[in-house]
N, C-alpha and C positions, 0 to 999 in steps of 0.2 A: 960379707955375704951378698952375692948377687941377688937382686930382687927381681920378682916377676909377677905378673897378674895373669889370670886365666879368663876366658871367655867361652861359654857354652850354650848353643841354642838346644832347646829341649822340646820334642814334639808333645803333643796333647794327651797321648795315652799313657797309661799307667806302666807299660813295658818300657816306655822311653824314660820315665823317671827312674826306674830301676837300673837302666843302662847308665844314666847319669851318676847314680850313686855308686856303681861299680868303677866308673872312670875316675871319680874322686877318690875312691878307695885304692885304686892303682897309683894315683898321684901322691897320696900320702905315704904309700909304701917306699917310694923311690926319692921323692923330692917334697918333703912336707913343709917346705918354707914359702909357699904361695902367700903373698900379703893380701890379695883380692881376688875373689872369684865373682864374675858376674854371669848369671844364669838368665838366658833370655827364655822365658816360659810361655810357650805359645797357647797354652791352656787358659781359657777365660775363667775358669773356676777359681775359687780362693784355695789353693793347695800350698803347703810349705814344702819347697823344693830343696832347701838347705839339708844336708846330711847332719846326723846327730853329732858326729865327731867333726867339729869345724877347726881344729887346732888353734892357731893364732890367726887364722885367715879369716878376713871380712867377707861375708857374702852379701850380695845385693841381687835381688830378682827384679828384671824388667818383665812385667806381666803383660803379655799380648800388647807390645808397644803401639801397634797400628790397628788393633781390633781385627776385623775380617778383611781388611783392605789388602789387595795385592794377591798374587799367586804365593802360596805358602812357602815353596821351596825356591822361588826366584825373587821377585820384587819385594815381598814382604820380608823375606830373610836379609836381603841385601840392605833395605831401609833400617832393620832392626839391628844388624851388626855395626851399621854406622853410628846408631845411637849409642850402642854399647861401647864402642872403641871411644866416642867421645866422652862418656862417662869415665872411663879408665884413664884417659888423658887428664882430666881433671882431678882425679884422685892421685895422680902420679907425683913424681916420676917414678918409673920402674926401668929396669934394663930392657925388658922385652914383655910382650904379651903373647900368651899362647893360646891360639884358637883351635878348639878342637870339637868335633861332632861327638855324640854319644855312642857311636860305633868305633870310636878309636879308644885306645888303651895305652897306659904308660907301663913299659916293660924294662925300664932300666933308668939310670941317672941321665940327665940331659942338660941341666942348668948350666954347668960350667961350660960344657962344650959349646952351647949355643951362645953364651955371653962372650966367650972368648972369640968365636968366629966374628960375631958382629963388631967387636972391638977392633978386629984386624982388617975387617972389610967394610969401611964406612960408606961404600956406595950401595950396599945391600939394604933393601927396604923391605923385602918379603922373603922369608926364608923358609925352605921345606923341600918338598918333592916337585921338580919343575914339570908341569903338565899332569897327565892323567896317572902316571905310575913311575915307581922306582925301578921296575923290572926293566933292565937295559935291553933285552932281547925283544921287548914288545915294539910293535909299531907305533904304539902310542906314547912311547917314552920322549920326554924332552919337551922343549917349548914348541907349541903347534904353531910355527911361524907361517905355514902355508894356509892356515884357516883364517877366516875373517871372524873377528871378535863379535861376540854377541852384542857389545855396546854398539857397534856400527850398525848391526842389523836392527837393533831395536830402535835407534834414533831414526831410521828410515821409516818407521811405522807411526812415530810420535808426531803430532801437529807441529809445524815449525813455529807457529805463533805462541806456542806454550813456553811459559817462563822456564819450565824444566829443561826444555829443548836447549834454549841458549846456554844455561848453566852447563849441562852435560857435554854439549858440544864444545864448549870453550875447554873444559877439562880435557876432553879427549884430543883436541887440537894441540894443547900443551904436552900432553903424552906423546904424540906422534913427533912433535919437535924434538922431544928429549929421547927418542929412539923406540917409541912403542911400535911393534910390527906384529902382525897377526894377533895371536892369542899368547901373551906372556903373562904366566900366573904360577903359583904353587898351588897343589892340590888341596882342595878346601876341607879334607877330613882332618887335617891338623897341619897347622902351619905356625910360624912366628912373626911378629912384627917387631922390630927395634922401636924403642920409644921416639926415636928421631922421626920415624914415619908419621906418627900421630901428631907430632908438634908441627910437622911441614904441611899436612893435610888441613890441621886447623887454621894455619896462616893463610891457607889458599881458599878458605871458605868451604871446603869439601864436606864439613859436618853441619853446615847451616840449615840445609834443606834435605834431610834423609828422605822425606816424603816423596821427592823427585823420582825415586827409583821404584816406587810401589807398582806402577804400571808397566815396569821394563822387564821384558823377559830375558834378564841377565843373571847368571849364577853369580853368587856372591864372591867366590875366589876369582873369578873373571873381572868382576868390578874392582876388587882390591889389587889385581895385578895392573890394570889400567890406571888406578889412582897412584900406585907406587911409581910408575913412571911419571905421571903428572907432578909428583913430588921431586922429580929429578933423581929417582933412585932406580935400583934394579932388582928384579926377582932373581933368586940364586938357588941352585940346587945344593943340598946337603944331605944326599941319600946314598952315597956310596958305602961299601963295607966299612964298618968302623965309625960311621957317621950317624947321628940320632934318628933321622927321618926315614921312616919305611912305609910309605904310603901308596895305596893302589885304590882306583875309583870303586872297584868292587872286589871282595875278598882280598885275603892276604897275597901279596906277590910271591911268597915262598911258604912252605909249611912252617909251623911254629917254631920248630926247633932250629930251622935254617935262619929264621928271622933273629933268634937270639944269638946264633953263631956269628951272624953278620953284626951283632950289636947294635940293632936297630931299637931304639928306646921309645920312640914315638910311632905307634903303628895304627894302621887303618887300612882295610876295614875288617872287623871281625864277622861281618854279614857278607852273605852272597859267595862264600867260597865253593867251588865246584865238588871239593872232596870233604872239607870239615865243615859241619853244622856249626851255627854260632854258639850253640850250647856247649859243643865239644871244645871249641876254641877257648870259650869264656873259662870253662872248667880247668882247662891246661893252665891259663895264666893265673887264675885264682889259686890253684894248688901251689904254683911256684911263689906266689905272694905270702902264702901261709908258711910255707917252708923258709922263707927269708925272715919273717918276723919271729919264727922259732929258732932261727940260727941254723937250720939245716939246709940252706939253699946250696945247690950244686950248680954254679953257673957254666959248668962244661956242657949242660944238657939243654 
C-alpha cells in the first residue's frame, strides 16, 4: 500500500476549521490511508483542530509557528509550510506529501495515480496544476515563464547584508542553473511533493532557516516551485482529463459535474465561483460522499 502524508494550513476563524474538517471527511471517503496529517493552525488560541474520526492517521498540530510575524498569506505561510515539510520529512518516509488548502476537496481516488506517476517520472519534484489554473483555454494556464518570480522581486527589497539574503540568493542561483525560468510552480490550492523533494531540500539546508521567508512577499507555492528547481527537479502538470489534479486559483475551472466527468479527484477552489456559491458546491460534493458511503453512488453524474 502506497503511503502518503497530508499538510493543511488553517486560518484562525471558526469557518476555516469547519472547512478543514470537511476536507478531511472528503479524504476519508476516498483515500482513508493517510499515515500523517500536519495541521498548521494560525490561531493562537488553544483549540483542538483534529477531527473526531482520526482513522489510523497520526495528527500533529503546529500552532502559530511564528506567532504574528510576517504577512499571513505570504511570508508567514511560506515559513510555516517549510517547518511542516521538515516535520514530515523526519516522520517519513512516505511516497508523497499532499499539500491542500481548506477550500480544496477530495472528490475521488488519487493515491495510486499520483504514486505511479511519481515513480515513472523521477525528475518530477512538484506535481499538480502548473501555474494558476487547469483550464487550458485560460490565458493564465501553464507555467508563467514570462513573469518575474516573486522570489526575485522580494530579494531586491531585502538588505543585501542580511544573512537571509545570502541564503535565499544562493538557492535562487542554484535553481536558475538548474533551469528555473520566470515563475515555475504548481498551484498552491492542492499539490503533491514526492518524498525525494523533501530529502534533497534537507540536504541543501533549505529547512534550516524557515524564518528567512517571514519578511518575504512570496507566495508559498512560488517558493516551493523555486526550491524544486534548487533541488534539481521539475514542476510537472498532472491536470489533463483523467488526471487527478483540477485546481484553479479562484472558483472551480468547470461546473462540479464536469469536474467529475473529467475525473479530477483533487479539486480547488470551492470558493469564489461566479455561478455557484461555496455552500452549493459543498452541498453537492457532500451529497455525493453520503451516497458513496451508503453504496448508492452514481459516478456517471
